[in-house]
Phi, psi and omega in degrees: 000137199266043171076032171293126191234129176248126181251134173264114177240159178153171181289171186292161170060029174260356176099022178298318187283330170298320174295317181305307183296325175291313180304319183281319191268342189286321189273145183281336185271007184277137180272163180304149176278148174266114185269151164071035182294315171218132192042231178262014178295151177232152190228134183204174184242128178245161176224132173216125182053041174085353181254131181261148180204161173267149179235131184233122165269122187256023180267188175088059187259133181261104187198154179247359183264122185297322178302304184301321185299311182289326182289327175291327181287327178291317180298321178292329177300316186294316176299318176293330175298317187285319195258325186278154173277322178230149181239118173263119184257115187260132173226175189241119181295331185288342179258342189076191180283112179270170177301318183289328172299318186287328178294314181288324173300322179289326171297318186283339177289344177284354185263152175266005175281151186291124175250131179251110179282116185247120177265117181270160168077023172270095183231021170197162195301322184296310180299326179289333178289314183295327184296339186293344175304325188295343179297334185289343174293337177087018181266133186301321190253095179240131185228138172249131180205171170243110177289336178295306186267341182095351184287128182097336181297329176301317181295314178308310187284330176305316189273333176292320180282353169290348172274359178281101177273151181306321182289343173278321175294334185252012189299319179303318194279340175282354182261129187281327186267148171297146169248121182248115181267145175253112181231171181153178181284170185296143168074026178267344181113016188290326176282329175303316185294316178300310182304315185294324191283325183271344178080014183223158178273081179284330182240159175281127175247133185208155181271008173275113181304137173094010182298325181269114182265343187245173170265144181235117183264121176238133175271136188244119179223070184215160173052038180068022177232140187221116180199173176250131176260133182244116177259135187241161174280162184290140173268121183251154168298146186303334179288348189262349193266126184235359184216145183303333175304333179291336184282329172304311181303308185301313183295323178287335177285322178291321179295325170304313180299314178306317183285336194279158163264318190232139175248133168256111183263119179266137179240156174272119187293333180289329189268337187070190182277124182254173176307319174305313181297320183292329177299314177297316181297315191289326178303312184296312184294330178288336183272000178080021186266151177288146187232134167232135182261121178250118176267101190266167189059030182301328180301339179267002180265128172298126185246148171246192184296314187245036186292312179302313179294320174298319179300313176300313181301320177292325182296309184297333177293317176295324186280348183307147004287333190277085189243002179275066188228123181304143180231120185233138182262120186235162169221103179294325184285333175264000179062031179270119176067022175283329181279336175295317178303314181299318182302313180303314184300320182289326176293322179295327183288326175294318184292330183289328179266015182283140173241130178260130176300146180297319177303310184296313175312304187291315178308314189279305189282337179287321174298321177290325175295322178290333180280337182214092185288151175299157182294160174278135185239130180047030176089004182246133177277140179280128176243115176268127189251340197196145181216143183216157172265134182282147182281054177257167183288337176235151190301127175214139186234148179247121171250128187264119186213178183276331179237066192299328188283349192257358179283121185270162184302320181298328178282326176299317181291325180302305183295331173289319170299326177299314177298316177294322182295316191269337186228157186269094173238032180304132179078009176244126172291143186246139173245128175239135181236157174234135184226153184291128178283000000 
């Protein structure tokens, strides 16, 4: 999915976060939301009627000045106009139309993007009547709902997903060459890596964190290799984000992950892996992207006999349970192992597109299941009869058994480890499903 993004905007306390949580948690196929990408904004992936899209809650400004408050809300509306594909503008029926609502509405009327005016907290017939005043705001798409109870959200989502066109869903698959996104926190050497690979000063490089504001696409076609490199702005912790330009950078970095097949996550060797690095890693993994971890600035680290081995062991412990990830120690300034990094990323791309014949899968995995049976549930043994790889864009496997709902995480992990041991899926997240035989 090529980054179709829905932004929820509006003044504080109208229920944006409640709607955001409902969009993410109501559907069974939804992944966990990623909290705190910029300030208190939240980002997640929702699914409705088989269509997947990004949702961004743009609320939650920590400030005590009414003037700054209003200025920030106007900024977020403008950013949403620029970057989102669809805008949900939320108001509160209990307060009626406020001056700030009218101000944001005035900004949103200038966009050509679809704007859905959502009047929240409409949960009885009296409020249904009161909500009619919002028709005066002049938005063609106006919806009355209650994000707390969920009433009315289905009609809203039915109309939102009509804007996800087939070419948006298939954009990744229509590109013949691999797309590799370079992501990581600010000032870890992302732009320097791209410049070193292509041999020209393609990107501005600076010690000032946040130099790269946009995603930059560069075609690499040398040494019998052809792929697209995507350099992104750094994704910062929310406490470090102090300007609205960062919101542009974050949305574009998220879209770069959406566009890519493989993500190269750069770490600073001296700082090690941080909580924010883990958030970026899990974001890419949840989206089913191949991942290669580059420990950059390795030339600045004091080394003993087993420094690299110990460093890698610690990293894999932090990345668990998805620890089957290539880890490469690089120095972009010294050009150490940067071409090995690209070769590894292309290998991960091949792994991500690997298809295993059903007959081979069953021959190998049924033996592994026979060697270590699933646990007995309520006196009934779980019997897995058949396994097949699903026709998805990322590796996914279905195991057919008599009690699919009773297979627990430890046995799921065992089956994933068996797949990884017998077949080469290094660097690629695997999805495993259990279905009724």
